[in-house]
C-alpha positions as CSV (number, residue, x, y, z in Angstrom):
1,X,22.8,14.9,-0.3
2,X,26.4,16.3,-0.5
3,X,27.8,12.8,-0.5
4,X,25.5,11.7,-3.2
5,X,26.3,14.7,-5.3
6,X,30.0,14.1,-4.7
7,X,29.7,10.5,-5.8
8,X,27.8,11.4,-8.9
9,X,30.3,14.1,-9.7
10,X,33.2,11.7,-9.3
11,X,31.8,9.1,-11.8
12,X,30.4,11.7,-14.2
13,X,27.3,10.5,-16.0
14,X,28.0,6.8,-15.9
15,X,25.3,4.6,-14.4
16,X,26.3,4.0,-10.8
17,X,24.8,2.1,-7.8
18,X,26.0,3.6,-4.5
19,X,27.0,1.2,-1.8
20,X,24.0,0.1,0.3
21,X,25.5,1.2,3.6
22,X,26.2,4.7,2.3
23,X,22.7,5.0,1.0
24,X,21.2,3.8,4.3
25,X,23.3,6.3,6.2
26,X,22.3,9.1,3.9
27,X,18.6,8.2,4.2
28,X,18.4,8.3,8.0
29,X,21.0,10.9,9.0
30,X,18.6,13.8,8.7
31,X,15.9,14.4,11.3
32,X,12.8,13.4,9.4
33,X,9.2,12.5,10.2
34,X,9.6,14.9,13.0
35,X,11.4,12.5,15.3
36,X,14.1,10.4,13.7
37,X,16.9,11.1,16.2
38,X,20.3,9.6,15.3
39,X,21.5,7.9,18.4
40,X,21.4,4.6,20.2
41,X,17.9,3.9,21.8
42,X,17.5,2.4,25.2
43,X,16.4,-1.2,25.6
44,X,12.9,-1.6,27.0
45,X,14.4,-2.8,30.3
46,X,16.6,0.2,30.5
47,X,13.8,2.6,29.4
48,X,11.3,1.4,32.1
49,X,13.0,3.5,34.8
50,X,12.6,6.7,32.7
51,X,9.0,6.3,31.5
52,X,7.4,8.4,34.3
53,X,10.1,11.1,33.9
54,X,9.4,11.4,30.2
55,X,5.7,11.6,30.7
56,X,6.0,14.2,33.4
57,X,8.4,16.4,31.4
58,X,6.5,15.9,28.2
59,X,3.6,17.5,30.0
60,X,5.8,20.5,30.9
61,X,7.0,20.8,27.4
62,X,3.4,21.0,26.1
63,X,2.7,23.7,28.7
64,X,5.7,25.6,27.5
65,X,4.4,25.5,23.9
66,X,0.9,26.4,25.1
67,X,2.2,29.5,26.9
68,X,4.4,30.6,24.0
69,X,1.9,30.1,21.2
70,X,-1.6,30.5,22.7
71,X,-1.7,34.2,21.5
72,X,-1.2,33.4,17.8
73,X,-3.9,35.1,15.8
74,X,-5.0,35.5,12.2
75,X,-2.8,32.8,10.7
76,X,-3.6,32.2,7.0
77,X,-5.4,29.0,6.1
78,X,-2.5,26.9,4.8
79,X,-2.8,23.2,4.1
80,X,-1.1,20.2,2.6
81,X,-1.5,16.5,1.8
82,X,0.6,13.4,2.5
83,X,0.5,10.4,0.2
84,X,2.2,7.2,1.1
85,X,3.6,5.0,-1.7
86,X,4.7,1.4,-1.9
87,X,7.4,0.1,-4.2
88,X,6.8,-3.4,-5.7
89,X,8.6,-5.7,-8.0
90,X,6.7,-7.6,-10.8
91,X,8.1,-11.1,-11.4
92,X,7.2,-12.6,-14.7
93,X,5.2,-11.3,-17.7
94,X,1.5,-11.3,-18.2
95,X,1.5,-14.7,-19.9
96,X,3.8,-16.4,-17.3
97,X,1.7,-18.7,-15.2
98,X,4.1,-18.4,-12.3
99,X,4.1,-14.6,-12.3
100,X,3.9,-12.8,-8.9
101,X,4.6,-9.5,-7.2
102,X,6.8,-8.7,-4.2
103,X,7.6,-5.7,-2.1
104,X,10.9,-4.1,-3.2
105,X,13.0,-3.4,-0.1
106,X,14.7,-0.4,-1.8
107,X,13.1,2.7,-0.2
108,X,16.4,3.9,1.3
109,X,18.1,4.0,-2.1
110,X,15.1,5.5,-3.8
111,X,14.7,8.1,-1.1
112,X,18.3,9.1,-1.4
113,X,17.9,9.5,-5.2
114,X,14.7,11.5,-4.9
115,X,16.2,13.9,-2.3
116,X,19.3,14.3,-4.4
117,X,17.0,15.2,-7.4
118,X,15.1,17.8,-5.4
119,X,18.4,19.3,-4.3
120,X,19.7,19.6,-7.8
121,X,16.5,21.1,-9.1
122,X,16.5,23.7,-6.3
123,X,20.1,24.7,-7.1
124,X,19.6,24.6,-10.9
125,X,19.9,28.1,-12.5
126,X,16.9,29.6,-14.3
127,X,13.2,29.3,-13.6
128,X,12.2,27.9,-10.2
129,X,10.9,24.3,-10.3
130,X,8.1,22.9,-8.3
131,X,9.4,20.9,-5.4
132,X,8.4,17.8,-3.5
133,X,9.3,16.5,-0.1
134,X,10.2,12.8,0.4
135,X,10.3,11.0,3.8
136,X,10.7,7.5,5.0
137,X,7.9,5.4,6.3
138,X,7.8,2.3,8.5
139,X,8.3,-0.2,5.7
140,X,11.5,-0.5,3.8
141,X,9.4,-0.5,0.6
142,X,7.5,2.7,1.5
143,X,8.0,6.4,0.9
144,X,5.9,9.3,1.9
145,X,5.5,12.4,-0.3
146,X,4.2,15.9,0.4
147,X,4.2,19.1,-1.6
148,X,7.5,21.1,-1.3
149,X,5.5,24.0,0.3
150,X,2.0,24.3,1.6
151,X,-1.0,25.4,-0.4
152,X,-3.0,28.4,0.8
153,X,-6.8,28.8,0.8
154,X,-9.1,27.2,-1.7
155,X,-6.9,28.4,-4.6
156,X,-4.5,25.6,-3.8
157,X,-7.1,23.0,-4.9
158,X,-6.3,23.9,-8.5
159,X,-2.7,22.8,-7.9
160,X,-3.2,19.7,-5.9
161,X,-3.8,17.1,-8.5
162,X,-0.9,18.2,-10.7
163,X,1.4,18.3,-7.7
164,X,0.4,14.7,-6.9
165,X,1.0,13.7,-10.5
166,X,4.4,15.4,-10.3
167,X,5.3,13.2,-7.3
168,X,4.2,10.1,-9.0
169,X,6.3,11.0,-12.1
170,X,9.4,11.6,-10.1
171,X,9.0,8.5,-8.0
172,X,8.3,6.3,-11.1
173,X,11.4,7.7,-12.9
174,X,13.5,6.6,-9.9
175,X,12.5,3.0,-10.1
176,X,14.4,0.1,-11.7
177,X,13.0,-1.9,-14.6
178,X,10.3,-4.2,-13.3
179,X,9.5,-2.0,-10.3
180,X,6.2,-0.2,-9.9
181,X,4.7,2.2,-7.4
182,X,0.9,2.2,-7.5
183,X,-0.9,4.1,-4.8
184,X,-2.5,1.1,-3.0
185,X,-2.9,0.6,0.7
186,X,-1.0,-2.7,0.7
187,X,0.2,-5.4,-1.6
188,X,-2.2,-8.5,-1.4
189,X,0.6,-11.0,-0.9
190,X,2.3,-9.1,1.9
191,X,3.3,-11.6,4.6
192,X,3.0,-14.7,2.4
193,X,6.0,-17.0,1.7
194,X,8.7,-15.2,-0.3
195,X,7.0,-11.8,-0.5
196,X,10.2,-9.7,-0.2
197,X,12.7,-8.7,-3.0
198,X,15.4,-9.6,-2.1
199,X,14.2,-12.6,-0.1
200,X,14.5,-12.5,3.7
201,X,13.6,-14.9,6.4
202,X,11.1,-14.0,9.2
203,X,11.5,-14.6,13.0
204,X,13.9,-11.7,13.6
205,X,14.5,-10.2,17.0
206,X,12.5,-7.0,16.5
207,X,9.2,-8.2,15.1
208,X,9.5,-11.9,16.2
209,X,7.0,-12.6,13.4
210,X,6.4,-15.9,11.7
211,X,5.5,-14.0,8.5
212,X,7.5,-10.7,8.3
213,X,11.4,-10.4,8.4
214,X,12.9,-7.5,10.3
215,X,14.7,-6.5,7.1
216,X,11.3,-5.3,5.8
217,X,11.3,-2.5,8.4
218,X,13.0,0.8,7.4
219,X,16.6,0.6,8.7
220,X,16.4,3.3,11.4
221,X,16.8,2.2,15.0
222,X,13.6,4.0,16.0
223,X,11.4,1.7,13.9
224,X,13.2,-1.4,15.0
225,X,13.1,-0.4,18.6
226,X,9.4,0.6,18.5
227,X,8.5,-2.7,16.9
228,X,10.3,-4.6,19.7
229,X,9.1,-2.4,22.6
230,X,5.4,-2.7,21.6
231,X,5.7,-6.5,22.0
232,X,7.7,-6.1,25.3
233,X,5.2,-3.8,26.9
234,X,2.3,-5.9,25.7
235,X,3.9,-9.0,27.2
236,X,3.4,-11.2,24.2
237,X,3.0,-11.4,20.4
238,X,0.7,-9.1,18.5
239,X,-2.6,-10.6,17.4
240,X,-4.1,-9.2,14.3
241,X,-7.4,-10.8,13.2
242,X,-9.8,-10.0,10.3
243,X,-12.8,-11.9,9.1
244,X,-12.3,-14.2,6.2
245,X,-14.4,-13.6,3.1
246,X,-17.6,-15.7,3.1
247,X,-16.4,-17.1,6.5
248,X,-17.9,-17.1,9.9
249,X,-18.8,-13.6,10.9
250,X,-18.3,-14.3,14.6
251,X,-14.9,-16.0,14.2
252,X,-12.8,-13.0,15.1
253,X,-14.7,-12.3,18.3
254,X,-14.4,-16.0,19.4
255,X,-10.7,-16.2,18.6
256,X,-10.0,-13.0,20.5
257,X,-11.7,-14.5,23.6
258,X,-10.0,-17.9,23.2
259,X,-6.6,-16.3,22.6
260,X,-5.2,-18.9,20.2
261,X,-1.9,-17.7,18.9
262,X,-0.4,-19.7,16.0
263,X,3.3,-20.4,16.0
264,X,3.6,-21.5,12.3
265,X,2.1,-20.5,9.0
266,X,0.2,-23.7,8.7
267,X,-1.5,-23.1,12.1
268,X,-2.4,-19.6,11.0
269,X,-3.8,-20.8,7.7
270,X,-5.9,-23.4,9.4
271,X,-7.9,-20.8,11.5
272,X,-11.4,-19.7,10.5
273,X,-10.3,-16.1,10.1
274,X,-7.2,-14.2,8.8
275,X,-4.4,-13.9,11.3
276,X,-1.2,-11.8,11.3
277,X,1.3,-11.0,14.0
278,X,3.6,-8.0,13.1
279,X,3.5,-4.2,13.3
280,X,4.3,-4.1,9.5
281,X,0.8,-5.5,8.7
282,X,-0.6,-2.2,10.0
283,X,2.1,0.4,9.6
284,X,2.8,-1.0,6.2
285,X,-0.5,0.2,4.9
286,X,-0.5,3.4,2.9
287,X,-3.0,6.3,3.5
288,X,-3.9,9.8,2.5
289,X,-3.8,12.6,5.1
290,X,-4.6,16.3,5.0
291,X,-3.2,18.9,7.5
292,X,-4.7,22.3,7.8
293,X,-3.6,25.4,9.7
294,X,-6.2,27.3,11.7
295,X,-6.3,31.0,12.4
296,X,-5.7,30.5,16.1
297,X,-5.9,28.1,19.0
298,X,-9.7,28.3,19.4
299,X,-10.3,27.7,15.7
300,X,-8.1,24.7,15.6
301,X,-10.0,23.1,18.5
302,X,-13.4,23.9,16.9
303,X,-12.2,22.5,13.5
304,X,-11.0,19.3,15.2
305,X,-14.3,18.7,16.8
306,X,-16.4,19.4,13.7
307,X,-14.3,17.2,11.5
308,X,-14.5,14.3,14.0
309,X,-17.9,13.0,12.8
310,X,-16.6,12.9,9.2
311,X,-13.7,10.5,10.0
312,X,-15.7,7.3,9.8
313,X,-17.7,8.6,6.8
314,X,-14.5,9.3,4.8
315,X,-13.0,6.0,5.8
316,X,-16.0,4.2,4.4
317,X,-15.9,6.3,1.2
318,X,-12.2,5.6,0.6
319,X,-12.2,1.9,1.7
320,X,-9.4,0.2,-0.2
321,X,-8.0,-2.7,1.9
322,X,-9.9,-6.0,1.2
323,X,-6.8,-8.3,1.6
324,X,-4.5,-9.4,4.4
325,X,-1.6,-11.9,4.2
326,X,-2.8,-13.3,0.9
327,X,-6.4,-13.9,2.0
328,X,-9.6,-12.1,0.9
329,X,-11.2,-10.4,3.9
330,X,-14.8,-9.8,4.7
331,X,-14.2,-6.2,5.7
332,X,-12.8,-3.3,3.6
333,X,-10.4,-1.1,5.4
334,X,-6.9,-1.1,7.0
335,X,-8.1,0.5,10.3
336,X,-8.7,-2.7,12.3
337,X,-5.4,-4.3,11.5
338,X,-3.6,-1.0,12.1
339,X,-5.2,-0.7,15.5
340,X,-4.2,-4.3,16.4
341,X,-0.7,-3.9,14.9
342,X,0.5,-1.4,17.6
343,X,-1.6,-2.6,20.5
344,X,0.9,-2.4,23.3
345,X,-1.7,-2.8,26.1
346,X,-1.0,-5.4,28.7
347,X,-3.3,-8.3,29.4
348,X,-4.9,-6.4,32.3
349,X,-5.2,-3.2,30.3
350,X,-7.1,-5.1,27.6
351,X,-9.4,-6.5,30.3
352,X,-8.5,-10.1,29.7
353,X,-7.5,-10.6,33.3
354,X,-8.3,-8.8,36.5
355,X,-5.7,-6.3,37.8
356,X,-3.1,-8.0,39.9
357,X,0.7,-7.4,40.2
358,X,1.3,-4.2,38.2
359,X,4.5,-2.4,37.6
360,X,4.8,1.1,39.1
361,X,7.1,2.2,36.2
362,X,4.3,1.8,33.7
363,X,1.4,4.3,33.1
364,X,-1.4,3.2,35.3
365,X,0.9,0.5,36.6
366,X,0.1,-1.4,33.4
367,X,-3.3,-2.7,34.8
368,X,-5.7,0.2,34.3
369,X,-8.4,-0.7,31.8
370,X,-7.8,1.0,28.4
371,X,-10.7,0.4,26.0
372,X,-8.6,0.9,22.8
373,X,-5.3,0.5,21.2
374,X,-3.2,3.6,20.9
375,X,-4.0,3.6,17.1
376,X,-7.8,4.1,16.9
377,X,-10.5,6.7,16.7
378,X,-10.5,9.8,18.8
379,X,-11.8,9.5,22.4
380,X,-13.0,13.0,23.1
381,X,-13.8,16.4,21.7
382,X,-11.5,19.3,22.6
383,X,-13.5,22.5,21.8
384,X,-13.7,25.2,24.4
385,X,-17.5,25.7,24.4
386,X,-20.2,23.8,26.2
387,X,-21.1,21.6,23.2
388,X,-17.8,19.7,23.5
389,X,-18.3,18.8,27.1
390,X,-22.0,18.0,26.5
391,X,-21.1,15.4,23.8
392,X,-18.2,13.8,25.6
393,X,-20.4,11.1,26.9
394,X,-17.7,8.4,27.2
395,X,-15.1,8.1,30.0
396,X,-11.6,9.2,29.2
397,X,-8.7,7.6,31.1
398,X,-6.4,10.2,32.6
399,X,-4.0,10.6,35.5
400,X,-5.8,13.2,37.6
401,X,-2.5,14.7,38.8
402,X,-1.6,15.4,35.1
403,X,-5.0,17.0,34.6
404,X,-4.4,19.2,37.6
405,X,-1.0,20.3,36.4
406,X,-2.5,21.3,33.1
407,X,-5.3,23.2,34.8
408,X,-2.8,25.0,37.0
409,X,-0.9,25.8,33.8
410,X,-3.9,27.7,32.3
411,X,-5.4,24.9,30.2
412,X,-9.2,24.6,30.5
413,X,-10.8,21.3,31.7
414,X,-11.8,20.0,28.3
415,X,-8.4,20.4,26.6
416,X,-6.6,19.4,29.8
417,X,-8.4,16.0,29.7
418,X,-7.5,15.5,26.1
419,X,-3.8,16.1,26.7
420,X,-3.7,14.1,29.9
421,X,-5.4,11.3,28.0
422,X,-2.4,11.2,25.6
423,X,-0.2,10.7,28.6
424,X,-2.1,7.7,29.9
425,X,0.1,5.8,27.5
426,X,3.8,5.1,27.8
427,X,6.5,6.4,25.5
428,X,7.8,3.7,23.2
429,X,11.3,4.7,22.2
430,X,13.8,6.6,24.4
431,X,17.3,7.7,23.5
432,X,19.8,7.8,26.3
433,X,21.2,11.2,25.3
434,X,17.8,12.8,25.0
435,X,16.3,12.2,28.5
436,X,17.3,15.3,30.4
437,X,16.3,18.3,28.3
438,X,15.3,22.0,28.5
439,X,11.5,21.8,28.8
440,X,11.2,25.4,27.7
441,X,12.7,24.8,24.3
442,X,12.9,21.1,23.6
443,X,9.7,19.1,22.7
444,X,11.1,15.5,22.3
445,X,9.1,14.1,25.2
446,X,5.9,15.9,24.2
447,X,6.2,14.6,20.6
448,X,7.1,11.1,21.9
449,X,3.6,10.8,23.3
450,X,1.8,13.0,20.8
451,X,3.2,11.2,17.7
452,X,2.5,7.7,19.0
453,X,-1.2,8.3,19.8
454,X,-2.3,7.5,16.3
455,X,-5.9,8.6,16.0
456,X,-8.4,9.5,13.2
457,X,-7.6,13.2,13.9
458,X,-4.5,14.8,15.4
459,X,-4.5,18.2,17.0
460,X,-1.0,19.7,16.4
461,X,0.4,22.6,18.5
462,X,3.1,24.6,16.8
463,X,6.8,23.7,17.0
464,X,8.0,26.3,19.5
465,X,10.7,27.9,17.3
466,X,8.4,28.2,14.3
467,X,5.3,29.1,16.3
468,X,7.2,32.1,17.8
469,X,7.8,33.6,14.3
470,X,5.3,36.2,13.0
471,X,2.4,34.9,10.9
472,X,3.8,36.7,7.9
473,X,7.1,34.8,8.1
474,X,7.5,32.0,5.6
475,X,8.7,29.6,8.3
476,X,5.9,30.2,10.7
477,X,3.7,27.2,11.7
478,X,0.6,27.6,13.8
479,X,-2.1,25.5,15.3
480,X,-3.1,22.6,13.0
481,X,-5.5,19.8,12.5
482,X,-4.6,16.6,10.7
483,X,-7.3,14.4,9.1
484,X,-6.0,10.9,9.2
485,X,-8.7,8.3,8.5
486,X,-8.7,8.2,4.6
487,X,-7.2,5.3,2.6
488,X,-5.0,6.1,-0.4
489,X,-6.7,5.8,-3.8
490,X,-5.4,4.4,-7.1
491,X,-5.3,7.7,-9.0
492,X,-4.1,11.3,-8.4
493,X,-7.6,12.4,-9.4
494,X,-9.2,10.4,-6.6
495,X,-6.7,11.4,-4.0
496,X,-7.0,15.1,-5.0
497,X,-10.8,14.8,-4.9
498,X,-10.9,13.5,-1.4
499,X,-8.1,15.8,-0.2
500,X,-9.8,18.8,-1.8
501,X,-13.2,17.8,-0.3
502,X,-11.7,17.8,3.3
503,X,-10.3,21.3,2.6
504,X,-13.6,22.6,1.2
505,X,-15.6,21.1,4.1
506,X,-13.2,22.7,6.5
507,X,-13.7,26.2,5.0
508,X,-17.5,25.6,4.9
509,X,-17.5,24.6,8.5
510,X,-15.5,27.7,9.5
511,X,-17.5,30.1,7.4
512,X,-21.0,28.9,8.1
513,X,-20.2,28.1,11.7
514,X,-21.6,24.6,11.4
515,X,-22.4,22.4,14.5
516,X,-21.7,18.8,13.6
517,X,-21.4,17.4,17.1
518,X,-22.9,14.0,17.9
519,X,-22.3,12.1,21.1
520,X,-18.9,10.5,21.3
521,X,-20.7,7.1,21.9
522,X,-22.4,7.5,18.5
523,X,-19.2,8.5,16.8
524,X,-17.7,5.2,18.2
525,X,-20.6,3.3,16.7
526,X,-20.0,5.0,13.4
527,X,-16.4,3.9,13.4
528,X,-17.3,0.3,13.9
529,X,-19.8,0.6,11.0
530,X,-17.2,2.1,8.7
531,X,-15.0,-1.0,9.0
532,X,-17.5,-3.4,7.5
533,X,-17.7,-4.6,4.0
534,X,-19.4,-2.2,1.6
535,X,-20.0,0.3,4.5
536,X,-20.2,3.1,1.9
537,X,-23.4,1.7,0.5
538,X,-24.8,-0.6,3.1
539,X,-24.2,0.9,6.5
540,X,-26.0,3.7,8.4
541,X,-24.1,6.4,10.3
542,X,-25.3,8.7,13.1
543,X,-25.1,12.3,11.9
544,X,-26.4,15.6,13.2
545,X,-29.6,16.9,11.4
546,X,-29.6,20.5,12.6
547,X,-26.2,22.0,11.8
548,X,-26.7,25.7,11.1
549,X,-26.5,28.4,13.7
550,X,-30.1,29.4,13.1
551,X,-31.4,25.8,13.7
552,X,-33.1,25.6,17.1
553,X,-32.8,22.5,19.2
554,X,-35.5,22.1,21.8
555,X,-34.7,20.8,25.2
556,X,-34.9,17.0,25.2
557,X,-34.5,16.8,21.4
558,X,-31.8,14.7,19.9
559,X,-30.8,16.3,16.6
560,X,-29.2,13.2,15.3
561,X,-30.4,10.5,12.9
562,X,-29.0,7.4,11.2
563,X,-28.2,8.1,7.5
564,X,-26.5,6.6,4.6
565,X,-23.3,8.1,3.4
566,X,-25.2,9.4,0.3
567,X,-27.7,11.2,2.6
568,X,-25.0,12.7,4.7
569,X,-23.4,14.1,1.6
570,X,-26.5,15.1,-0.4
571,X,-29.1,15.6,2.3
572,X,-32.6,14.5,3.0
573,X,-35.9,16.1,4.3
574,X,-34.6,17.3,7.7
575,X,-30.9,17.8,6.8
576,X,-29.5,19.9,3.9
577,X,-26.5,17.7,3.2
578,X,-22.8,18.5,3.3
579,X,-22.4,19.1,-0.4
580,X,-25.3,21.5,-0.7
581,X,-23.8,23.3,2.3
582,X,-20.4,23.5,0.5
583,X,-22.3,25.0,-2.5
584,X,-23.8,27.6,-0.3
585,X,-20.4,28.6,1.0
586,X,-18.9,28.7,-2.5
587,X,-21.8,30.9,-3.7
588,X,-21.0,33.5,-1.0
589,X,-17.2,33.5,-0.9
590,X,-14.9,35.6,-3.1
591,X,-11.9,33.4,-2.3
592,X,-12.4,31.0,-5.2
593,X,-11.9,31.5,-8.9
594,X,-13.8,29.8,-11.8
595,X,-11.0,27.2,-12.4
596,X,-11.1,26.1,-8.8
597,X,-14.9,25.9,-8.9
598,X,-14.8,23.7,-12.0
599,X,-12.3,21.4,-10.4
600,X,-14.3,21.2,-7.2
601,X,-17.5,20.4,-9.2
602,X,-15.7,17.5,-10.9
603,X,-14.4,16.2,-7.6
604,X,-17.7,16.6,-5.7
605,X,-19.6,14.9,-8.5
606,X,-17.3,11.9,-8.4
607,X,-17.6,11.6,-4.6
608,X,-21.4,11.8,-4.7
609,X,-21.3,9.0,-7.4
610,X,-19.3,6.8,-5.1
611,X,-21.6,7.5,-2.2
612,X,-24.6,6.7,-4.4
613,X,-23.0,3.4,-5.5
614,X,-22.9,4.2,-9.2
615,X,-19.1,3.7,-9.0
616,X,-17.3,1.3,-6.7
617,X,-15.0,1.8,-3.8
618,X,-11.5,0.7,-4.4
619,X,-12.0,-2.2,-1.9
620,X,-15.0,-3.5,-3.8
621,X,-13.2,-3.2,-7.2
622,X,-10.1,-5.0,-5.9
623,X,-12.0,-7.8,-4.3
624,X,-14.0,-8.4,-7.5
625,X,-10.9,-8.3,-9.6
626,X,-9.5,-11.2,-7.7
627,X,-12.8,-13.1,-7.5
628,X,-13.2,-12.9,-11.2
629,X,-9.6,-13.7,-12.1
630,X,-9.0,-16.8,-14.1
631,X,-6.5,-18.1,-11.5
632,X,-8.8,-17.8,-8.5
633,X,-9.7,-21.2,-7.0
634,X,-12.7,-20.2,-4.9
635,X,-10.8,-20.9,-1.7
636,X,-10.5,-17.3,-0.3
637,X,-6.9,-17.0,-1.2
638,X,-5.4,-14.4,-3.5
639,X,-3.5,-16.3,-6.3
640,X,0.0,-14.9,-7.1
641,X,-1.0,-14.4,-10.7
642,X,-4.1,-12.4,-9.6
643,X,-2.0,-10.3,-7.3
644,X,0.5,-9.6,-10.1
645,X,-2.2,-8.6,-12.5
646,X,-4.0,-6.5,-9.9
647,X,-0.9,-4.5,-9.0
648,X,-0.2,-4.0,-12.7
649,X,-3.7,-2.8,-13.4
650,X,-3.5,-0.5,-10.4
651,X,-0.3,1.0,-11.8
652,X,-1.8,1.5,-15.3
653,X,-5.0,3.0,-13.9
654,X,-2.9,5.4,-11.7
655,X,-0.8,6.4,-14.6
656,X,-3.9,7.0,-16.8
657,X,-3.1,4.2,-19.2
658,X,-6.0,2.0,-18.4
659,X,-9.7,2.9,-18.2
660,X,-11.7,1.5,-15.3
661,X,-15.5,2.3,-15.7
662,X,-16.2,0.4,-12.4
663,X,-14.3,3.1,-10.6
664,X,-15.0,6.2,-12.7
665,X,-18.1,5.4,-14.8
666,X,-18.5,4.6,-18.4
667,X,-18.1,8.1,-19.8
668,X,-14.8,9.9,-19.4
669,X,-14.9,13.3,-17.8
670,X,-14.4,15.8,-20.6
671,X,-13.8,19.5,-20.5
672,X,-13.6,21.5,-23.7
673,X,-12.8,18.3,-25.6
674,X,-10.0,17.2,-23.3
675,X,-10.2,14.3,-20.9
676,X,-9.6,15.5,-17.4
677,X,-9.8,12.6,-15.1
678,X,-7.9,10.5,-14.5
679,X,-5.2,12.4,-16.5
680,X,-2.9,10.2,-18.5
681,X,0.5,9.9,-16.7
682,X,3.4,11.5,-18.3
683,X,7.0,10.3,-18.1
684,X,9.7,13.0,-17.6
685,X,10.2,14.7,-21.0
686,X,13.6,13.2,-21.5
687,X,12.3,9.7,-20.7
688,X,9.2,9.7,-22.8
689,X,10.5,7.8,-25.8
690,X,10.0,4.3,-24.5
691,X,10.2,2.5,-21.1
692,X,13.3,0.5,-22.0
693,X,15.3,3.7,-22.3
694,X,14.3,5.1,-18.9
695,X,17.3,3.6,-17.0
696,X,19.8,4.9,-19.7
697,X,18.2,8.3,-19.6
698,X,18.3,8.5,-15.8
699,X,22.0,7.8,-15.9
700,X,22.6,10.2,-18.7
701,X,20.7,13.3,-17.4
702,X,20.9,12.6,-13.7
703,X,17.1,13.2,-13.5
704,X,17.6,17.0,-13.8
705,X,14.9,17.2,-16.3
706,X,12.1,19.5,-15.2
707,X,9.2,17.0,-15.4
């Protein structure tokens, strides 16, 4: 930031483009995303001899945090959201028959500009401005945004949508002419020929992909190394397969058994399903996440368990990924391709061959059967009561000596098996100068495993230095739960609606002491159902029917039933429904004002409409947009012109400049004569005259306007 400010000061207010290498250095020199260490990582061959050491000491680091922070009590309910954005470049106008859209590999430059803006706003004299945080993501076209500080209690819901809109405003103002940043999970043409701006060739040493160049990965060595090491540990290329729209429903299963791996685009396109081969196809998908701080350790474990049955339901509700590599898919979400994109399991761990000659340096010698990729749904409940153990009806892979060490360290059996299960995987990136650490204070090895077990929920112990602060301290961080299954939506209204709903449900669960446990095997069935096309309206999900403390369950009864998403939300004969339960909570709490209640009512009504099918999911709307586009040739492919027009429409909808009754209904939401959702997007005040003057204005005012 200091170097950026110095460069800007040196040239005054003239338009200036900083040298690419300076911007890249600025973008990665700060520890961000929790674990972007600036050093030279070990090669996979060199890392192998340290894997066991890192897993063993990561366990000790967790135990140190557990001992230090287990006594935290009465932390306030703070929470925040994370929205991931993609930057794209529109090529050609709306009447150009050769128009297309590409990913713009400019996130390092945009990230540096946004961070410099936040710094200037923070240092500007006068009234304090609302702040945003900007972080890199896996793709060089991606940026993650969060609020500058966490929200507290339900009152924060009234601020969420406007905070999201502020982030969209600032990001949009940092773009070049022709660039857009709609909140979509992925760009339909990602992985097709010439999808990058500037153009780059595939088959680099990190991804070794026939579709995706290494230059599309964010230029920090951790991402490049992780990409390479996943392939090295796996022992071969990644295989990402999704069903093709109106194709053979059994094609993916057959292909997975046969193991056919294309070596050219032409071979891949000749398959009867959609095939991809790079980590970027998964980690390049954008999502919406919500993290909440619990009052104490026990409450964080309880909240984690109760939110678990909601993860597939919310995935189905927010489904927004009907395309992969320029093809229309017959499923709706990013989850399957994400799981396959980081699947580092060996052939034996995947069960494709019997255990044989393993490697003692790998976890489980690299031949112990692992049912899932390290990016997937959760595998066990972690609560400290009998209900968690009762409903953990699937085996969990652990090293029993790790479980014993955790038990000896004061961790109960249920939580010990969850933590030990994380350590059934190997660390993916090691830095040579961060191997031998102080396990009482450093957490690198713990975070190395914790942060690369990507699941639908993440239970997050406090960082030791911040956890040790008093609960009243502004810098204190306690025990948290991260809700991770939702797909990002087109508008700030939708993203705020789903984020607020998770927060409201969490408060309802805690206040009414709900019991939403279902057997883990049924939760796994639900996750598979959520991946299917139109799961929100067509699939049934197991859900608990007796959820209140006063509900009595007789011995031998199974208080679970198959329900539609709408029934889960609105209820049916034997089940009150989540939304009526939220209403019960709101009617008894004094922690919510009338403005927040109105906003929640608007959000909940929208979510119920989507569950009922009166408005479409984003995936359905996007697929229909392409199928109905004049350029579509009825061959299952997304035409370049259709992709261009879809991304432009997504941008205009997200900015409130285009109505979309399929997504929001025919009547606008109106409150006191003012349309409230989606709210029309506003440029920064100084940039509001016309789009053509944005670039000039940015150079003139340095983006110091308080937008």
